[in-house]
C-alpha positions, -999 to 999 in steps of 0.1 A, spaced: 697 400 877 723 377 891 697 353 902 680 354 869 713 349 851 722 321 873 689 304 866 695 308 829 729 292 832 715 264 853 688 258 826 714 257 799 735 234 820 706 211 826 698 211 789 734 203 780 735 176 806 702 161 792 718 160 758 749 143 772 729 117 791 707 111 761 739 106 740 753 81 765 720 61 765 719 62 727 755 50 726 750 23 753 716 8 741 707 1 706 669 1 707 666 -20 675 688 -49 687 683 -42 725 721 -43 727 731 -28 761 768 -21 759 771 -21 797 756 -56 798 770 -71 766 804 -71 749 805 -70 711 825 -94 689 846 -65 677 859 -61 712 871 -97 716 907 -106 710 927 -139 711 940 -147 746 912 -131 765 900 -151 794 865 -154 806 839 -179 819 808 -197 808 777 -209 826 759 -242 821 742 -269 842 764 -299 848 740 -316 872 707 -306 887 691 -273 879 717 -246 889 742 -232 863 779 -236 872 808 -215 861 837 -229 839 867 -211 826 874 -204 789 900 -187 768 895 -170 733 914 -188 705 903 -165 677 875 -145 661 862 -161 629 837 -148 603 818 -161 573 822 -197 582 800 -226 568 779 -222 599 778 -185 606 771 -175 570 778 -141 553 781 -110 575 781 -131 606 809 -142 629 818 -165 658 841 -164 687 863 -195 689 870 -206 725 886 -234 743 871 -246 776 896 -249 804 874 -269 828 884 -306 833 847 -316 830 849 -305 793 881 -325 789 861 -355 797 830 -347 777 845 -327 748 816 -317 724 784 -320 744 748 -323 730 727 -300 751 754 -274 759 741 -252 730 732 -218 744 755 -218 773 764 -181 778 801 -169 779 814 -137 795 844 -115 792 851 -85 814 819 -93 832 798 -88 801 780 -114 781 795 -122 747 772 -148 733 764 -185 734 783 -217 728 768 -231 697 792 -248 674 818 -276 675 834 -304 656 815 -337 656 845 -359 660 867 -333 678 893 -345 703 894 -313 724 868 -289 740 869 -263 712 837 -244 706 823 -216 684 802 -189 701 773 -170 685 776 -133 693 749 -120 716 741 -91 693 729 -116 666 709 -135 692 691 -104 704 678 -97 669 659 -130 668 621 -127 672 621 -89 669 624 -83 632 587 -89 628 579 -89 666 562 -123 666 544 -116 699 510 -132 697 512 -142 660 519 -178 668 529 -196 637 516 -169 613 543 -161 588 563 -192 595 578 -210 565 552 -236 554 560 -270 540 535 -286 516 535 -315 492 534 -311 455 498 -312 441 508 -341 418 509 -364 449 471 -359 453 462 -372 419 459 -409 427 449 -412 463 439 -449 460 473 -460 447 491 -488 466 518 -465 482 507 -430 489 542 -417 497 574 -432 484 602 -436 510 619 -404 500 586 -385 503 580 -400 538 615 -390 547 607 -355 535 577 -355 558 596 -364 589 631 -351 583 624 -316 596 617 -332 630 655 -337 634 651 -342 672 689 -339 679 697 -315 650 719 -343 636 726 -336 600 754 -360 593 743 -394 580 754 -426 598 789 -436 586 799 -402 574 827 -382 591 822 -345 596 854 -324 599 838 -290 596 824 -266 622 788 -277 628 760 -266 651 760 -286 683 732 -312 683 706 -307 710 702 -335 735 671 -357 732 652 -363 764 626 -390 766 603 -404 792 582 -435 787 591 -440 750 607 -474 748 634 -487 724 609 -508 706 592 -477 694 625 -462 683 634 -493 663 602 -489 642 608 -452 637 645 -454 630 636 -463 594 631 -425 589 653 -411 616 684 -432 620 698 -413 650 665 -413 669 676 -436 698 713 -425 698 709 -408 732 674 -415 743 675 -408 780 653 -422 807 637 -395 829 621 -394 864 586 -383 873 598 -378 908 623 -352 897 597 -334 876 574 -333 906 601 -322 930 613 -293 909 581 -281 893 577 -244 900 611 -241 916 635 -237 887 646 -202 879 648 -194 842 683 -178 840 714 -176 818 731 -210 818 699 -228 829 684 -257 810 659 -250 782 637 -276 767 613 -277 737 587 -304 746 570 -322 717 550 -348 736 539 -341 772 519 -364 795 521 -401 803 552 -401 781 574 -372 771 596 -363 742 617 -331 742 649 -315 729 672 -300 755 697 -271 753 706 -241 774 692 -207 782 715 -179 770 698 -147 781 666 -136 799 652 -101 795 620 -97 814 597 -124 800 619 -129 769 641 -159 767 670 -165 742 687 -199 738 707 -225 719 729 -200 699 716 -216 667 683 -226 652 666 -259 659 650 -262 625 651 -226 613 613 -224 610 610 -187 616 579 -178 636 568 -208 657 545 -217 684 562 -245 703 560 -254 740 589 -240 761 600 -258 793 625 -259 821 648 -289 825 669 -310 849 703 -325 841 713 -358 856 749 -358 844 771 -356 813 775 -389 794 808 -394 776 808 -410 742 837 -414 717 820 -392 690 800 -366 709 788 -367 745 754 -354 758 736 -340 787 714 -368 803 684 -347 813 647 -342 812 620 -317 809 604 -305 842 575 -283 833 560 -260 806 566 -223 813 559 -206 780 561 -206 742 590 -207 717 579 -180 692 608 -178 669 634 -202 655 661 -184 635 697 -190 625 712 -174 657 688 -186 684 654 -197 695 633 -171 712 604 -175 737 581 -158 760 575 -169 796 539 -172 807 523 -175 772 503 -207 767 514 -228 737 487 -245 715 488 -283 720 469 -312 706 453 -337 731 456 -374 723 441 -403 742 450 -439 735 433 -470 750 451 -503 747 438 -538 755 465 -564 759 461 -602 759 461 -619 794 454 -586 812 420 -580 827 421 -542 823 425 -515 797 456 -492 797 448 -456 791 474 -430 779 469 -393 777 494 -369 761 495 -335 745 514 -329 712 531 -297 701 509 -283 674 529 -282 642 518 -292 607 551 -309 599 556 -326 632 521 -337 641 520 -367 617 552 -380 633 542 -371 669 507 -386 666 523 -418 652 548 -419 681 520 -415 706 499 -443 690 525 -470 685 543 -463 718 510 -469 736 506 -502 717 542 -512 724 542 -501 760 549 -537 772 580 -539 751 567 -555 719 539 -576 703 533 -613 707 550 -635 680 515 -642 666 494 -611 669 464 -593 656 455 -557 663 420 -543 659 419 -505 662 397 -475 659 410 -440 653 395 -405 651 416 -375 641 399 -341 645 406 -309 626 396 -273 629 388 -267 592 376 -300 578 355 -330 590 373 -356 612 389 -388 599 372 -417 616 380 -453 608 385 -488 622 406 -516 608 425 -548 615 462 -557 612 478 -591 617 514 -603 616 524 -569 603 538 -555 636 527 -518 638 536 -508 603 500 -509 590 491 -486 618 520 -463 610 508 -461 574 472 -454 586 483 -426 609 514 -408 596 508 -408 559 472 -397 557 477 -371 585 508 -358 567 489 -354 534 461 -336 551 482 -312 572 506 -305 544 482 -301 515 490 -272 491 455 -256 492 445 -248 527 461 -247 562 445 -275 583 450 -278 620 450 -310 640 429 -304 672 427 -339 688 432 -376 683 416 -407 700 427 -443 694 415 -476 708 435 -508 701 428 -544 711 458 -568 708 453 -605 704 480 -632 706 465 -651 676 473 -646 640 443 -638 619 456 -639 583 441 -660 555 451 -664 519 428 -673 491 436 -709 483 411 -715 456 379 -701 441 352 -711 416 321 -695 402 286 -710 401 287 -707 363 305 -689 336 276 -678 313 250 -655 328 219 -636 318 213 -600 328 198 -598 363 213 -631 375 238 -633 404 274 -643 403 282 -666 432 318 -671 441 328 -700 464 362 -696 479 385 -717 501 405 -697 526 437 -710 542 443 -693 576 478 -693 591 483 -726 610 446 -734 610 423 -756 589 409 -743 556 373 -732 554 349 -720 527 330 -687 522 307 -673 495 305 -638 481 278 -627 456 275 -601 429 240 -593 414 242 -583 377 221 -554 364 190 -564 345 200 -541 316 236 -554 314 247 -555 277 257 -589 264 295 -594 262 325 -607 280 335 -595 315 360 -601 342 352 -610 377 378 -599 402 380 -616 437 404 -605 463 417 -585 492 411 -549 501 443 -541 483 430 -557 451 397 -537 455 416 -504 459 434 -510 427 401 -518 409 386 -485 422 416 -465 411 417 -482 376 380 -479 369 372 -445 383 404 -425 386 386 -391 387 371 -399 421 405 -401 436 420 -369 424 420 -341 450 415 -305 440 413 -290 475 417 -300 512 381 -312 515 387 -336 486 418 -349 504 397 -356 535 369 -373 516 391 -396 496 413 -405 525 382 -412 546 370 -437 519 405 -452 517 409 -457 554 373 -472 556 383 -501 534 388 -530 558 416 -555 555 393 -583 566 369 -577 537 367 -602 508 357 -581 477 342 -590 443 342 -565 415 333 -563 378 340 -534 355 313 -524 330 320 -517 294 303 -482 292 328 -454 291 323 -420 305 343 -388 309 348 -368 340 357 -331 338 374 -328 371 346 -338 396 318 -337 370 308 -370 354 295 -373 319 286 -410 315 279 -428 282 291 -402 258 292 -409 220 326 -414 206 327 -380 187 319 -360 219 344 -380 238 372 -372 214 362 -335 216 363 -334 253 396 -353 254 414 -326 235 447 -321 254 446 -283 248 419 -281 275 431 -269 308 406 -288 330 414 -324 339 395 -348 317 395 -385 328 379 -416 313 361 -439 337 339 -470 338 311 -480 362 322 -506 387 300 -532 403 312 -544 437 302 -563 468 320 -576 499 317 -598 529 336 -593 562 356 -621 577 376 -626 609 409 -626 589 431 -602 570 426 -615 534 456 -620 511 455 -628 474 432 -626 444 415 -647 417 404 -635 383 376 -651 361 362 -645 326 324 -647 323 301 -641 294 267 -624 295 240 -635 270 204 -626 266 194 -662 264 214 -694 266 
């Protein structure tokens, strides 16, 4: 009896103990936020005057300790937002006295009573003291788990797309106005710099991330600064030797360097911050978003810090990416979140450049982070940086280039063209804008899968303007041929003559017509004016088809066109030529939901020259049955 009773008591005791242990575990670990109270200290437990320490890399790859003190706990600021808070700290380390606000320190973990409190994430752009805001670790641990991004990649991420109205005239002169191009690239924000040049920020702001660059020269940045004014503010040279030395040797740990590479290969482009916490293969960093994209699929890399560079406004970590180790899967307000060992999707790009006076071709191979918003910019950086790898173009120059951009869902864009005395801006227009319109169309998600480019640079200017032109006659019969003789004036070279012909249809109605001679720009306008329905896109395949035609128009072509008098109507893509006036009026009824567009047949021909043609000439002719 006693033994049995004793066993019963023991069983009850074990049962009670199990409940107690279970209660302790439940109290210590919040399964939804993974908040372990033995490992982490909550913001509600922080008080002014508490002393602690932080971890960050000052030089090399190993985190170092620095002393901090709590100034206050603040909530609902312009950066934290409603229901969120921050711990305001002052760094007591002399290295921060020198550097003050530091780009790249974002994510550096801070500890009180031996427990992690959060990540340094905020500061004052023009601050004179090392005062920082810390994002609480509880908020950071929630990132990436609300929907458990796991293997979803970019599924569910906020998508950017252009308004469908931009796709209604795809042969117009300027496809994207400056503000629309700015919209295309502004989300890139490589250093998270939100303040415009010349403005003074006095509020608490997310610390910019450091920009780490290898092999991308200042000449490239000069061209791209048109859209990103702060692009070259802290472009840092990096070392292939260091990357090779430290590959596979860097521990991913709190206080270590965290990079998000955007271009990897013969040249590199990445943003640099700090790891806050590592739980298994899960990595949390930055303490704020990079671009607040939600679910992402960006490359995640380790990094090396050369030193702190001190500037009057805000200093930065001079560092570099070392190697890819996983994928950033979430970018939210409180942190970025990644997984070690997962392979990020990347876009291979190969560029071949032939430079004058060199007896060899230079080949560049890189991989781009796959992202519909960034790929137009990244592909353009890759292309023009390869062209400018020797530091710039000759004073007189011509570039002949071929490009193929491949996609998963639609046919590739393949084209060749010539640009002269226009620096690389024609190439920027041919790469960034069409790619931006395709990848950010409002109908279907399109994925860039690869790019190849070949460019041959000459130190001769190949530009010629139309100096004069004349026709063989001004009165024609149907079936005859219009022969235009032109005199072209090349830059700093003697004039020369060319001819271009336009056969007239044998059934051409008598009447007065206009003959248009000119450059490919002039021809594009004639196409858009005569047959606007052909250049309205209703889906992603239309966008590809129209842009393919646009990019296939060569700048060295000399074009002759004539618009015919017959009018037709197009109901969206369907052409109804030569309609009687009464039916035309009926179909033009504005109450109809479908697009109804008037068009005219256009006769055209061209000859190719060795020059980029500039200018136009217009002639009136008359067609008679007999004369």
